[in-house]
C-alpha positions in Angstrom: 49.4 -41.7 51.4 47.8 -38.7 49.5 50.5 -36.7 46.8 50.2 -33.1 48.8 50.0 -34.7 52.1 53.6 -34.7 52.4 54.4 -31.2 50.4 51.7 -29.0 53.3 53.8 -31.7 55.5 57.0 -30.0 54.0 55.5 -26.2 53.8 54.1 -26.8 57.6 58.3 -27.2 58.7 59.5 -24.4 56.3 57.0 -21.4 57.3 58.8 -22.7 61.3 62.0 -22.7 59.8 60.9 -19.1 58.3 60.0 -18.2 62.1 62.9 -19.5 63.7 65.2 -17.9 61.0 63.6 -14.2 61.5 63.3 -14.3 65.1 66.4 -15.7 65.5 68.5 -12.8 62.9 66.1 -9.9 63.1 64.5 -10.0 59.9 62.4 -7.6 59.1 60.8 -5.4 56.1 61.4 -7.7 52.3 64.2 -10.0 54.0 61.7 -11.5 55.8 59.0 -11.2 53.3 61.3 -13.5 51.4 62.1 -15.9 53.8 58.6 -16.9 54.4 57.7 -16.7 50.4 59.8 -19.0 49.5 61.1 -21.5 53.1 57.5 -22.6 52.3 57.5 -23.6 49.1 61.4 -24.8 49.0 60.9 -27.4 52.0 57.2 -28.5 50.5 59.1 -29.4 47.6 61.4 -31.1 48.8 59.8 -32.8 51.6 57.6 -34.2 48.6 60.7 -35.4 46.3 62.2 -37.0 49.7 59.3 -39.0 50.1 58.0 -39.4 46.9 62.3 -41.3 46.1 62.2 -43.6 49.4 58.7 -44.8 48.2 59.8 -44.7 44.8 62.9 -47.6 45.5 61.3 -50.1 48.1 
């Protein structure tokens, strides 16, 4: 698997999660900006690490 593909997939999931959280809790302003900045980065890094660790253990 290409090394950045897992990060991109996690970032897309993070964007979807940020959309869901912002609509569910009615976030606006700075909080929404922080959510859309952090969620893709955190989810992208998390998914990339998860895939890297599971592929290494095989």
